[in-house]
C-alpha positions in Angstrom: 19.9 -10.6 6.2 17.5 -8.8 3.9 15.5 -11.5 2.1 13.8 -9.0 -0.1 14.7 -8.8 -3.8 15.4 -5.5 -5.8 12.1 -5.8 -7.8 9.9 -2.7 -8.2 8.1 -1.5 -5.1 4.7 -3.2 -4.6 1.6 -1.2 -4.1 0.3 -1.8 -0.6 -3.1 -1.2 0.7 -4.0 -1.1 4.4 -7.7 -1.9 4.8 -8.7 -1.0 8.4 -11.8 -0.8 10.4 -13.5 -1.5 13.6 -14.9 -4.9 14.6 -17.6 -6.0 12.2 -17.2 -2.9 9.8 -17.0 -5.1 6.6 -13.2 -5.2 5.9 -13.1 -8.7 4.7 -16.3 -8.3 2.6 -14.7 -5.3 0.9 -11.3 -7.1 0.5 -12.9 -10.2 -1.2 -14.5 -7.9 -3.7 -11.4 -6.1 -4.4 -9.6 -9.4 -4.9 -12.0 -10.4 -7.6 -10.6 -7.5 -9.8 -7.1 -9.1 -10.0 -5.7 -9.3 -13.6 -5.3 -12.9 -14.6 -1.7 -12.6 -15.2 -0.8 -11.0 -11.9 -0.3 -12.4 -8.3 -1.9 -10.5 -5.4 -1.1 -11.1 -1.7 -2.9 -10.5 1.5 -1.5 -10.3 5.1 -4.2 -10.6 7.5 -4.0 -10.2 11.3 -6.3 -12.1 13.8 -6.3 -10.8 17.3 -7.3 -14.4 18.6 -5.3 -17.5 18.2 -7.7 -19.1 15.6 -8.0 -17.5 12.1 -11.2 -17.7 10.3 -11.1 -14.8 7.8 -8.4 -16.5 5.8 -10.6 -19.2 5.0 -13.1 -16.8 3.3 -10.7 -15.4 0.8 -9.7 -16.8 -2.6 -7.5 -19.9 -2.3 -6.8 -20.1 -6.1 -3.6 -19.8 -7.9 -2.5 -16.2 -8.2 -3.4 -15.4 -4.7 -1.2 -15.6 -1.6 -2.8 -15.2 1.8 -0.9 -15.3 5.1 -2.3 -14.7 8.4 -0.5 -13.5 11.7 -2.5 -14.8 14.8 -2.5 -13.5 18.3 -2.1 -9.8 19.2 -2.0 -6.8 17.1 0.5 -6.3 14.4 0.0 -2.7 14.6 1.2 -2.3 18.2 3.0 -5.3 19.2 6.5 -6.2 18.6 7.4 -5.5 14.9 9.6 -8.5 14.5 6.8 -11.0 13.6 5.3 -8.6 11.1 8.7 -7.7 9.5 9.6 -11.3 9.2 6.0 -12.3 7.7 5.9 -9.5 5.4 9.5 -10.0 4.1 8.8 -13.8 3.4 5.4 -13.0 1.7 7.2 -10.5 -0.7 10.3 -12.7 -1.4 8.4 -16.1 -1.7 5.2 -14.8 -3.6 6.7 -11.8 -5.4 3.1 -10.2 -5.5 2.1 -7.4 -7.9 0.0 -5.9 -5.2 -0.4 -6.4 -1.5 -3.4 -5.9 0.9 -2.9 -5.8 4.7 -5.9 -6.2 6.8 -5.2 -5.5 10.6 -7.5 -6.7 13.3 -10.6 -4.5 14.1 -8.7 -3.9 17.3 -5.8 -2.5 15.6 -4.3 1.1 15.3 -3.6 1.4 11.6 -1.5 4.7 12.1 1.2 2.6 13.9 1.2 0.1 11.2 1.6 2.8 8.5 4.4 4.1 10.7 6.2 0.9 10.6 5.8 0.5 6.8 7.0 4.0 6.0 10.3 3.3 7.8 13.3 4.1 5.3 14.2 0.4 5.0 11.0 -0.3 3.4 11.0 2.6 0.9 12.4 0.6 -1.9 10.2 -2.3 -1.5 6.6 -0.9 -0.6 4.7 1.6 -2.5 2.2 2.6 0.2 -1.2 3.6 -0.9 -3.7 5.8 0.8 -4.9 4.1 4.0 -8.5 2.8 3.9 -10.7 2.8 7.0 -14.2 1.0 6.6 -16.9 1.9 8.9 -20.4 0.3 9.3 -23.0 2.9 8.0 -25.8 1.1 9.7 -24.3 1.8 13.2 -23.6 5.5 12.8 -26.6 6.3 14.9 -25.0 4.6 17.9 -22.8 7.3 19.7 -21.6 4.7 22.3 -20.1 2.8 19.3 -18.8 5.8 17.3 -17.3 7.6 20.3 -15.0 4.9 21.4 -11.3 5.9 21.2 -10.2 3.1 19.0 -12.9 3.8 16.5 -11.9 7.5 16.5 -8.1 6.5 16.1 -8.9 4.4 13.1 -11.1 7.1 11.5 -8.4 9.8 12.1 -5.8 7.7 10.5 -7.8 7.3 7.3 -7.1 8.9 3.9 -10.1 7.2 2.4 -13.2 6.2 4.5 -15.5 3.6 3.0 -19.1 3.5 4.4 -20.4 -0.2 4.4 -23.9 -1.5 4.9 -25.1 1.7 3.1 -28.4 -0.4 2.1 -29.1 -0.7 5.9 -28.6 2.9 6.8 -31.6 4.8 8.5 -32.4 8.4 8.5 -30.6 8.6 11.8 -27.6 7.0 10.3 -27.7 9.4 7.4 -27.8 12.3 9.8 -25.1 11.0 11.8 -22.8 10.6 8.7 -23.3 14.2 7.7 -22.2 15.2 11.2 -19.3 12.8 11.3 -18.0 14.2 8.0 -18.2 17.6 9.2 -16.4 16.6 12.5 -13.5 15.1 10.5 -13.5 17.7 7.7 -10.1 18.9 9.0 -8.5 15.7 7.9 -9.4 16.3 4.3 -10.4 12.7 3.8 -12.3 11.1 0.7 -15.6 9.4 1.6 -17.0 6.6 -0.5 -20.3 4.8 -0.1 -20.5 1.0 -0.7 -23.1 -1.6 -0.8 -22.3 -5.4 -0.2 -18.6 -4.3 -0.3 -18.5 -3.4 -3.9 -15.9 -1.0 -4.9 -13.9 -0.4 -7.9 -10.1 -0.8 -7.0 -9.3 2.3 -8.9 -11.0 4.3 -6.2 -8.3 3.3 -3.7 -5.3 3.5 -6.0 -4.0 6.6 -4.7 -0.4 7.1 -3.4 0.1 7.8 0.3 0.4 11.6 0.6 2.7 11.6 3.7 6.1 13.1 3.2 9.2 10.8 3.4 10.3 10.4 7.0 13.6 12.4 7.6 15.7 10.5 10.2 18.3 12.7 11.6 20.6 12.6 14.8 19.1 14.0 17.9 18.8 17.8 17.8 21.4 18.0 20.6 24.0 16.2 18.5 22.9 18.2 15.4 23.8 21.4 17.3 27.2 20.0 18.3 28.2 19.1 14.8 30.2 21.7 12.7 28.0 23.3 10.0 30.4 22.2 7.2 30.5 18.6 8.5 28.8 15.9 6.2 25.2 14.9 7.4 25.4 12.0 9.7 23.9 8.8 8.2 21.7 7.2 10.7 22.4 3.4 11.3 21.4 3.0 14.8 19.3 4.5 17.7 19.1 7.1 19.0 17.4 9.3 16.2 15.0 11.9 15.7 12.6 12.4 12.8 10.0 14.8 11.4 7.5 14.2 8.6 4.4 16.0 7.2 1.3 14.0 6.8 -2.4 15.2 5.9 -1.5 18.8 6.8 0.0 17.8 10.2 3.5 17.8 11.6 4.7 14.6 13.3 7.9 14.6 15.3 9.3 11.4 17.0 12.2 10.1 18.7 13.6 6.5 19.1 16.0 5.9 21.9 17.9 2.7 22.9 16.2 0.2 25.0 18.7 0.4 27.7 18.1 4.0 28.4 15.9 4.3 31.6 13.7 7.4 32.3 12.1 8.8 35.6 8.5 8.0 35.1 7.0 11.1 37.0 9.4 13.4 35.1 8.3 12.1 31.7 4.7 12.4 32.8 5.2 16.0 34.0 6.9 16.8 30.7 4.1 15.4 28.5 1.5 17.2 30.6 3.2 20.5 30.2 3.1 20.6 26.6 0.5 22.8 24.9 -1.5 22.8 21.5 -0.7 19.4 20.6 -3.2 16.9 18.8 -1.8 13.6 19.7 1.1 12.2 22.0 2.0 8.5 22.1 5.1 7.1 23.9 6.5 4.1 25.4 9.3 4.4 27.9 11.5 2.3 30.1 11.2 3.9 33.4 12.1 3.4 37.0 8.5 2.1 37.5 8.9 -0.5 34.6 7.9 -0.2 31.0 5.0 2.6 30.5 2.8 3.6 27.7 1.5 7.0 27.2 -1.6 7.7 25.0 -2.7 11.3 25.2 -5.5 13.1 23.3 -6.9 16.5 24.2 -9.8 14.7 26.0 -7.8 12.0 27.9 -4.5 11.5 29.4 -3.9 7.7 29.6 -0.8 6.0 30.9 -0.3 2.6 32.1 2.3 -0.3 32.6 3.0 -2.1 29.4 5.0 -5.2 28.1 8.8 -4.7 27.4 9.3 -3.0 24.1 12.1 -2.9 21.6 13.1 0.7 22.4 12.0 3.8 23.9 9.9 6.1 21.6 7.6 9.0 21.4 5.7 10.7 18.8 3.9 14.1 19.0 1.4 15.5 16.4 0.9 19.3 15.8 -1.2 21.0 13.5 1.5 23.6 12.9 5.4 23.9 12.8 7.2 23.5 16.2 10.6 24.1 17.5 11.5 20.8 19.1 14.8 21.7 20.7 13.6 22.6 24.2 11.3 19.5 24.3 14.1 17.2 23.4 16.4 18.8 25.9 13.7 18.5 28.7 13.1 14.8 27.6 16.8 13.9 27.7 16.9 15.3 31.4 14.4 12.8 32.3 16.9 10.0 31.8 18.3 8.4 34.9 20.6 5.5 33.9 24.3 6.1 33.6 25.3 8.1 30.7 27.7 6.5 28.1 
């Protein structure tokens, strides 16, 4: 049952960043800018089982703060996050919502969840903010970590914290970093002690609405004059545009099982992509695939709620052949 009311969509800010970047300090300053007559809410995620950051935020009337402990709300089962968010919205009825994922989280996956069609009438997603520690930019061992790069690539707005502690080496590294990520067309902001005017991050999320459609195979089989199928359950396929990139994805029923090596071969055969992420139920158990042009990682993972894959390209792409090949990797009995 949907516990959300039909009230106007709530502006939602995701404040992400690597461990110790200064997310909570920034969030505390943003919360001080709440108009007296409004209620603002915060959904925080701690990777461990003991929450600390919640105690650092305002406990006054007009603020609603909720923590999710244990694991990462970005990439674990969506159900706890969906329930917590629905309750926070229905019980507190906030005028604005901030979400601070753990420093070990993947904000792009969280953004994917919150831009699903069933949230569109309730959440007004704002530009995703990633905070990075300016005083550590000289440390390449820190900045070259895959998770650090993932969080930076996901950002629409990059906030540089601890600017007062930056050395000449940090300043030089910042110039290089901005050049490296220029293709993402991000806005870069410098802060000291987390002080930032909230108007600077009040920018609507620029991604196009996700268009959910039947699998391409099913679409070809439908008569052209047939009314467009309304997607109510898996499987489905979607394509969206975000930050100048094309993102295509498939979500397939959990009961479908795939030949692990066939899936791996298919992914390795693809050309000119920027990122591939997937979770599949295979003959070798549940497997996660996390590919970037420098590294092809795949490993066993916990049971997921469905099979899914997402591929990012910098240009348009014909997905029909890929989908056909993917479906040929399926080994369970067809319905």
